[in-house]
matplotlib code that plots the C-alpha trace (Angstrom):
import matplotlib.pyplot as plt

x = [128.6, 131.6, 132.1, 134.7, 134.2, 137.3, 140.1, 137.6, 135.9, 132.3, 130.3, 126.6, 124.3, 120.6, 119.6, 118.8, 115.8, 114.0, 116.0, 116.8, 120.4, 122.9, 126.2, 129.7, 131.9, 134.8, 136.9, 137.1, 133.3, 132.2, 128.6, 125.8, 122.2, 119.7, 118.1, 114.8, 114.0, 116.8, 118.2, 121.6, 123.8, 127.2, 129.5, 131.6, 133.5, 130.8, 128.1, 125.6, 123.8, 121.1, 121.9, 118.9, 117.3, 118.2, 116.1, 114.9, 117.5, 117.0, 116.5, 119.2, 118.7, 122.4, 123.6, 125.6, 124.2, 125.3, 127.4, 128.4, 131.9, 134.8, 138.5, 140.9, 144.5, 143.7, 142.6, 139.1, 136.6, 133.0, 130.6, 129.4, 128.1, 126.5, 126.4, 124.2, 125.1, 123.3, 124.9, 123.5, 123.9, 122.0, 123.1, 125.7, 126.5, 129.7, 130.0, 132.2, 134.3, 135.8, 139.2, 141.3, 142.5, 141.3, 141.3, 138.3, 138.0, 135.5, 133.9, 132.3, 130.6, 132.7, 131.2, 129.2, 132.1, 133.6, 136.7, 138.1, 139.9, 141.9, 142.4, 145.4, 147.5, 148.4, 151.9, 150.9, 147.5, 145.0, 144.5, 141.2, 138.5, 137.7, 141.4, 141.2, 139.8, 138.7, 141.4, 144.3, 147.1, 148.5, 150.9, 149.7, 152.3, 154.8, 152.6, 150.9, 147.1, 144.6, 141.5, 138.5, 135.6, 134.7, 131.1, 129.0, 127.5, 125.3, 124.7, 121.1, 121.0, 123.1, 122.9, 125.0, 128.1, 130.4, 133.8, 132.5, 129.1, 128.7, 125.8, 122.7, 121.7, 124.8, 126.6, 130.4, 132.9, 134.2, 137.1, 138.3, 141.8, 143.1, 146.5, 148.0, 148.7, 145.0, 144.7, 141.7, 142.1, 139.1, 139.3, 136.2, 135.9, 133.3, 136.0, 138.9, 141.4, 139.7, 139.8, 141.6, 141.0, 143.2, 141.9, 141.9, 139.2, 137.8, 135.3, 132.7, 133.5, 137.2, 136.3, 134.9, 131.8, 129.4, 126.1, 125.0, 121.5, 118.9, 117.8, 114.2, 113.9, 114.4, 111.8, 109.2, 109.4, 109.5, 110.4, 107.6, 106.3, 103.8, 105.3, 104.7, 104.1, 101.7, 100.9, 102.3, 103.9, 107.7, 109.8, 113.2, 115.5, 119.1, 120.3, 121.3, 119.5, 119.3, 117.6, 115.2, 113.0, 109.4, 109.0, 105.5, 106.2, 110.1, 110.1, 113.3, 112.6, 114.9, 115.1, 117.7, 115.1, 113.8, 110.7, 108.6, 110.1, 109.3, 109.8, 111.2, 110.9, 111.7, 109.9, 111.9, 110.8, 112.2, 113.4, 116.6, 116.3, 119.3, 120.9, 121.1, 117.7, 117.5, 117.5, 119.7, 122.3, 125.7, 129.2, 132.0, 135.6, 134.5, 131.9, 128.1, 126.6, 123.1, 122.2, 120.4, 120.8, 121.4, 122.3, 122.9, 125.5, 126.6, 130.0, 131.9, 135.5, 136.1, 135.4, 133.8, 130.1, 130.0, 128.7, 129.2, 127.3, 127.8, 125.9, 126.7, 125.2, 125.4, 126.2, 125.7, 127.0, 126.2, 129.8, 131.6, 129.4, 129.1, 130.9, 130.1, 129.9, 130.5, 129.4, 131.3, 131.8, 135.3, 134.6, 133.3, 134.9, 134.3, 135.4, 135.0, 135.4, 138.9, 139.6, 142.7, 143.4, 146.0, 148.9, 148.6, 151.7, 152.0, 149.3, 147.1, 147.4, 150.7, 149.3, 149.6, 148.4, 150.1, 148.1, 149.3, 152.6, 151.2, 151.5, 148.5, 148.6, 145.7, 143.6, 140.6, 139.4, 135.8, 132.7, 130.0, 126.2, 123.7, 120.7, 118.7, 118.6, 116.7, 116.8, 118.3, 121.5, 123.5, 124.1, 121.7, 121.7, 119.8, 119.3, 121.5, 124.3, 127.5, 131.1, 134.5, 136.1, 139.6, 140.4, 143.7, 144.9, 147.8, 147.2, 143.9, 144.0, 141.9, 141.7, 139.2, 138.7, 135.3, 135.1, 132.2, 132.1, 132.3, 133.8, 136.7, 136.3, 138.3, 137.6, 139.8, 139.2, 139.9, 138.6, 136.4, 135.7, 132.2, 131.6, 132.4, 129.9, 127.2, 128.0, 128.0, 124.4, 123.3, 122.7, 124.9, 122.0, 122.4, 126.2, 126.4, 124.7, 127.5, 130.3, 132.1, 135.0, 137.6, 136.7, 136.7, 138.6, 141.3, 142.1, 145.7, 144.7, 142.9, 145.9, 144.9, 147.0, 149.2, 147.0, 144.0, 145.8, 147.0, 143.4, 142.2, 144.9, 144.0, 140.3, 141.3, 143.4, 140.5, 138.2, 140.5, 139.3, 135.7, 136.4, 138.2, 135.0, 133.2, 135.8, 133.6, 130.8, 130.5, 132.2, 130.8, 131.0, 134.2, 136.2, 136.6, 139.9, 138.1, 135.0, 133.1, 134.3, 136.0, 134.5, 136.2, 136.9, 133.8, 133.7, 134.0, 130.7, 129.4]
y = [-61.3, -61.1, -63.2, -63.7, -62.3, -63.2, -61.0, -58.7, -59.1, -58.1, -57.3, -57.6, -56.8, -56.0, -52.3, -50.8, -49.1, -51.8, -55.0, -55.4, -56.5, -53.7, -54.7, -53.2, -54.3, -51.9, -51.7, -48.0, -47.5, -46.1, -45.2, -46.8, -45.9, -48.7, -49.4, -50.2, -47.5, -45.0, -45.0, -43.5, -46.2, -45.7, -48.7, -49.0, -52.3, -55.0, -52.7, -50.7, -47.6, -45.4, -41.7, -40.5, -40.9, -39.9, -38.1, -39.8, -39.7, -37.2, -39.5, -38.4, -41.4, -42.0, -45.2, -45.9, -47.7, -49.5, -52.6, -51.7, -53.0, -52.0, -51.7, -48.7, -49.1, -52.9, -53.0, -53.9, -51.6, -51.7, -48.8, -49.2, -45.7, -42.6, -39.0, -36.3, -32.6, -29.3, -26.0, -22.8, -24.2, -27.5, -30.9, -33.5, -37.0, -38.7, -42.5, -44.2, -46.9, -49.7, -50.7, -53.8, -53.8, -51.1, -48.2, -46.2, -43.7, -41.2, -41.4, -38.0, -35.9, -33.2, -30.9, -33.7, -36.2, -38.1, -37.9, -40.9, -39.6, -41.0, -39.5, -37.2, -36.6, -32.9, -32.1, -28.7, -27.6, -26.5, -22.7, -21.2, -21.7, -17.9, -17.2, -19.4, -16.9, -18.3, -17.7, -17.6, -20.0, -21.9, -24.7, -27.9, -30.6, -28.8, -28.7, -25.6, -25.5, -22.9, -22.4, -23.1, -23.3, -22.2, -23.1, -23.5, -26.9, -29.1, -32.9, -33.7, -37.4, -40.6, -44.3, -47.4, -47.3, -44.3, -43.5, -40.2, -38.5, -34.7, -33.4, -33.3, -29.8, -28.1, -25.9, -26.1, -25.0, -27.2, -25.8, -27.3, -26.7, -27.9, -28.3, -28.0, -31.7, -32.5, -33.2, -32.0, -31.5, -31.2, -29.7, -30.5, -28.3, -30.4, -31.8, -30.3, -30.5, -30.5, -33.7, -33.8, -35.9, -36.0, -37.4, -37.5, -37.6, -41.0, -42.3, -44.8, -47.1, -47.2, -48.4, -51.7, -51.3, -54.1, -54.1, -50.7, -49.5, -51.1, -48.5, -49.9, -48.7, -45.2, -45.6, -47.1, -44.3, -41.5, -37.9, -35.7, -32.4, -29.7, -26.5, -23.8, -21.2, -22.9, -26.3, -28.4, -31.7, -31.6, -34.8, -34.8, -37.4, -36.8, -38.3, -35.1, -32.2, -29.0, -26.9, -27.6, -25.6, -26.1, -26.8, -25.3, -21.9, -21.8, -21.1, -22.0, -24.2, -24.6, -28.3, -27.8, -28.5, -31.6, -32.2, -32.4, -29.1, -25.5, -25.0, -21.5, -20.5, -17.6, -16.7, -16.4, -14.4, -14.4, -18.0, -18.7, -21.6, -24.0, -25.2, -28.7, -29.8, -30.9, -34.7, -35.1, -37.8, -37.6, -39.2, -36.8, -38.0, -41.6, -41.0, -41.1, -38.0, -36.7, -33.0, -32.4, -28.7, -25.4, -21.9, -18.6, -16.3, -12.8, -11.2, -8.0, -7.1, -5.0, -1.3, -2.1, -1.6, -3.8, -7.3, -10.7, -13.9, -17.6, -20.9, -23.9, -27.4, -29.5, -33.1, -36.3, -39.8, -42.3, -43.4, -40.2, -37.7, -34.2, -32.2, -28.9, -28.3, -24.6, -22.7, -19.4, -17.0, -18.1, -21.9, -24.9, -26.6, -29.6, -29.1, -30.8, -29.4, -30.1, -31.7, -29.6, -25.9, -24.6, -22.4, -18.8, -16.7, -13.1, -10.6, -8.9, -10.0, -11.7, -14.0, -17.8, -20.9, -24.3, -27.5, -31.1, -30.0, -27.9, -24.1, -22.1, -18.4, -16.1, -15.1, -13.2, -11.9, -10.8, -10.6, -13.1, -13.4, -16.2, -14.8, -17.9, -21.6, -24.7, -28.3, -29.8, -28.9, -30.5, -27.1, -24.4, -22.2, -18.9, -16.1, -13.2, -15.3, -13.4, -14.5, -13.3, -15.5, -15.9, -18.1, -19.6, -21.6, -23.8, -24.6, -26.4, -27.2, -24.9, -23.9, -21.6, -20.1, -19.0, -17.2, -16.2, -14.9, -18.4, -20.6, -20.8, -23.5, -24.5, -26.5, -27.9, -29.3, -28.9, -27.0, -29.0, -28.7, -27.4, -30.1, -32.8, -31.3, -31.2, -34.8, -36.0, -35.0, -36.1, -32.5, -32.6, -31.0, -27.9, -27.9, -24.4, -23.2, -24.7, -22.7, -20.2, -17.7, -20.4, -21.7, -18.4, -18.4, -16.1, -18.0, -19.2, -22.8, -22.6, -22.5, -19.3, -18.8, -15.7, -14.6, -14.5, -12.5, -9.9, -9.5, -9.0, -6.4, -4.5, -4.4, -3.0, -0.2, 0.7, 0.9, 3.0, 6.4, 5.4, 4.1, 7.4, 9.4, 7.2, 7.5, 9.8, 7.2, 5.0, 1.6, -1.5, -5.2, -6.8, -9.5, -13.0, -11.8, -9.4, -9.8, -12.1, -15.6, -14.4, -17.4, -20.0, -22.7, -23.0, -22.1, -24.3, -25.1, -26.1]
z = [11.4, 9.2, 6.0, 3.4, -0.2, -2.2, -0.8, 0.9, 4.3, 4.3, 7.5, 7.7, 10.6, 11.2, 10.8, 14.2, 12.7, 10.8, 11.2, 7.5, 6.7, 6.3, 4.7, 4.8, 1.9, 2.5, 5.7, 5.2, 5.5, 8.8, 7.7, 5.8, 4.7, 5.1, 1.7, 3.3, 6.0, 5.0, 8.5, 8.8, 10.5, 12.0, 12.6, 15.7, 15.6, 15.3, 16.6, 14.5, 15.9, 14.2, 14.1, 12.0, 8.7, 5.1, 2.6, -0.6, -3.4, -6.2, -9.2, -11.7, -14.0, -14.1, -15.8, -12.6, -9.6, -6.5, -7.0, -10.6, -11.0, -13.2, -13.6, -13.3, -14.3, -14.5, -10.9, -9.9, -8.0, -7.0, -6.4, -2.8, -1.9, -3.4, -2.2, -3.6, -3.1, -4.0, -4.8, -6.4, -9.9, -9.2, -7.9, -8.6, -7.5, -6.2, -6.1, -3.5, -5.1, -3.0, -4.4, -3.7, -0.1, 2.2, -0.2, -1.4, -4.3, -5.6, -9.1, -9.6, -12.2, -13.9, -16.5, -18.2, -17.8, -14.9, -12.7, -10.8, -7.7, -4.8, -1.4, -1.2, 1.9, 2.1, 3.0, 4.4, 5.9, 3.3, 3.1, 4.2, 1.5, 1.3, 0.5, -2.7, -5.3, -8.7, -11.2, -8.7, -8.8, -5.7, -5.0, -3.4, -2.5, -4.7, -7.8, -9.3, -9.6, -10.7, -8.6, -11.0, -8.6, -5.1, -4.1, -0.9, -1.1, 1.1, 1.3, 0.1, 0.4, 0.5, -0.3, 0.5, 2.6, 3.0, 4.5, 5.7, 6.0, 6.1, 8.1, 5.9, 4.9, 6.5, 4.0, 3.6, 1.0, -1.8, -3.8, -7.1, -8.4, -11.8, -13.3, -16.8, -16.7, -16.6, -12.9, -10.8, -7.0, -4.7, -1.2, 0.9, 3.9, 5.8, 8.1, 10.0, 8.5, 5.0, 3.0, -0.4, -3.5, -6.6, -9.9, -13.7, -16.3, -17.3, -19.8, -18.7, -21.6, -20.5, -17.0, -18.4, -16.2, -15.6, -13.7, -15.0, -14.6, -16.9, -19.5, -19.3, -15.7, -16.9, -19.7, -17.4, -14.8, -17.4, -16.7, -17.9, -16.6, -17.6, -18.9, -16.2, -18.9, -21.4, -19.8, -22.7, -21.9, -21.7, -21.6, -20.1, -21.7, -20.3, -17.1, -15.3, -17.1, -15.2, -17.8, -20.6, -23.1, -23.9, -27.7, -27.7, -26.3, -26.1, -22.3, -20.5, -17.5, -14.5, -13.3, -10.6, -7.8, -9.6, -11.6, -8.4, -7.2, -8.0, -11.7, -12.4, -16.0, -18.4, -21.6, -24.8, -27.8, -31.3, -31.4, -33.3, -35.8, -35.6, -38.8, -37.3, -35.8, -32.2, -32.0, -35.1, -34.9, -36.6, -36.5, -35.8, -35.3, -35.2, -32.4, -32.8, -31.3, -30.8, -30.7, -27.4, -26.9, -28.8, -27.7, -29.5, -27.9, -28.5, -27.8, -27.9, -27.3, -24.1, -24.9, -28.3, -28.9, -32.0, -31.3, -33.0, -32.7, -32.8, -32.2, -30.0, -30.3, -27.2, -28.3, -26.2, -26.3, -23.6, -23.1, -24.0, -22.2, -23.7, -26.4, -28.2, -32.0, -32.4, -35.4, -35.7, -38.6, -39.1, -39.1, -37.3, -34.3, -32.0, -28.4, -25.0, -21.5, -20.1, -16.8, -16.1, -16.3, -18.8, -17.5, -18.7, -19.7, -20.7, -21.1, -23.7, -27.4, -26.7, -24.1, -24.4, -22.7, -22.2, -21.7, -21.8, -23.2, -26.1, -26.3, -27.7, -28.7, -27.7, -30.6, -29.0, -25.7, -25.3, -23.1, -24.0, -23.3, -23.8, -25.8, -26.7, -25.8, -26.9, -25.8, -22.6, -20.8, -18.0, -16.4, -15.3, -18.4, -18.4, -20.9, -20.1, -18.5, -19.0, -19.0, -20.0, -22.7, -24.1, -27.2, -28.0, -31.1, -32.2, -35.8, -36.0, -32.2, -30.1, -26.5, -24.8, -21.3, -19.9, -16.6, -14.4, -10.9, -9.2, -11.9, -14.4, -17.1, -20.1, -23.3, -26.0, -29.5, -33.2, -36.2, -38.6, -42.3, -43.0, -45.5, -43.0, -40.5, -43.2, -44.2, -40.6, -40.1, -43.6, -44.7, -47.9, -49.8, -47.6, -47.5, -48.9, -45.8, -43.7, -45.4, -43.3, -43.7, -43.1, -46.6, -48.4, -51.7, -50.4, -47.3, -46.8, -47.1, -50.4, -52.7, -54.6, -57.7, -58.4, -61.3, -59.1, -56.4, -59.0, -60.3, -56.7, -56.1, -59.3, -58.3, -54.8, -56.3, -58.7, -55.7, -53.5, -54.8, -54.2, -50.7, -49.9, -50.6, -48.0, -45.3, -43.3, -42.8, -39.8, -40.0, -41.7, -40.8, -39.5, -41.2, -39.8, -38.3, -36.0, -33.8, -36.2, -35.5, -32.3, -30.6, -32.6, -30.0, -28.0, -24.3, -21.3, -19.7, -16.3]

ax = plt.figure().add_subplot(projection="3d")
ax.plot(x, y, z, "-o")
ax.set_aspect("equal")
plt.show()
């Protein structure tokens, strides 16, 4: 039977599998999954037919749930469906949002944040997926995009009502393209022709959501496991963690197959002690963050054997998602993955990047490797992961690119004063340990007097004869303008 619900018409009929009521709230929905027997139901007019059954959902402990409602650009929407996909790096969820009238949209995860996207009608056929190489640029509907991801994915499970339903378990290509205006375009090759969605980044607090999942439900069910290396209890606290470390033996555990799945792990020796402890809370740029992850990384410029290191703290806020506090030799910075992809110009040291109307100059280019991790991460992090990174700067504003074989990601942010970082985490007593090269007495921002500069120059000239006698020895450490501090903006992260 059909019934009125405000401006919407809802359709409800018995499930062909178990007889429980199955409701369609959106006129665009052709499929639904019965909430009782998990039957996959297809709607043809006023008739429902059963086409199979759906696997149990992978519990990602998201704050979102069916029938949560919000507003986008002052227009209401309701979450009516949920799709869960798997790919080599883990799983992610897309929520189907019913808008006013007959439109539907997709609210999807994006590098620890969310993107709200609407269907896009392509003016020309989409190119074959295998022709869209990561890093390449292409034009879609007259606008330039950079290919940032090209993955083989498969539908794992679904819930609620859906405008389309890929075959469960069948792999297909999903290509993501991003623009310098902050747009993200997704091409899904599960249909012919491929479907396209165009969206922008959103913050959950900006969507004015109501009907979110009760936090107590997560606490009651819990997410604990036994470390596959030492047997100690490990508790997972983040909604969508894909990696976690055991605090007892420092083993790195892969969670991409779920807590009930096979738990791959890797042992880690010689742990690195973070300056800011995991679990610490601090307010940065007006937002309350909690430190949930830590990783140490090493880098080297192409063709150079000398390495440099830096630390990254993964920060989490329920409404803002994830950011990174980066501790490099040349200073601290707070960065966040971008939705779009900056436009690159030039090559080599003269290269630049333009994003959201601002131009950044390249400062460093180097190969990076993850050497130690601790805590939880929303992407599948592993020791030995390697990427090629490029850093850009425009004053205190920072931009960074990180490229792997299957993905190109960007992050943006700003430099921070070391004292502000120490104060944010109530570590003023240790503020001297936070000082970096950006606060050195001869830095351009320190206002060094002429007399001091003259004294320094005299000392240098006095040391020149001594330095000349040592010219045959192998080189010493680099300054903050070289490799040390080369990673000054924080990389982008899956």
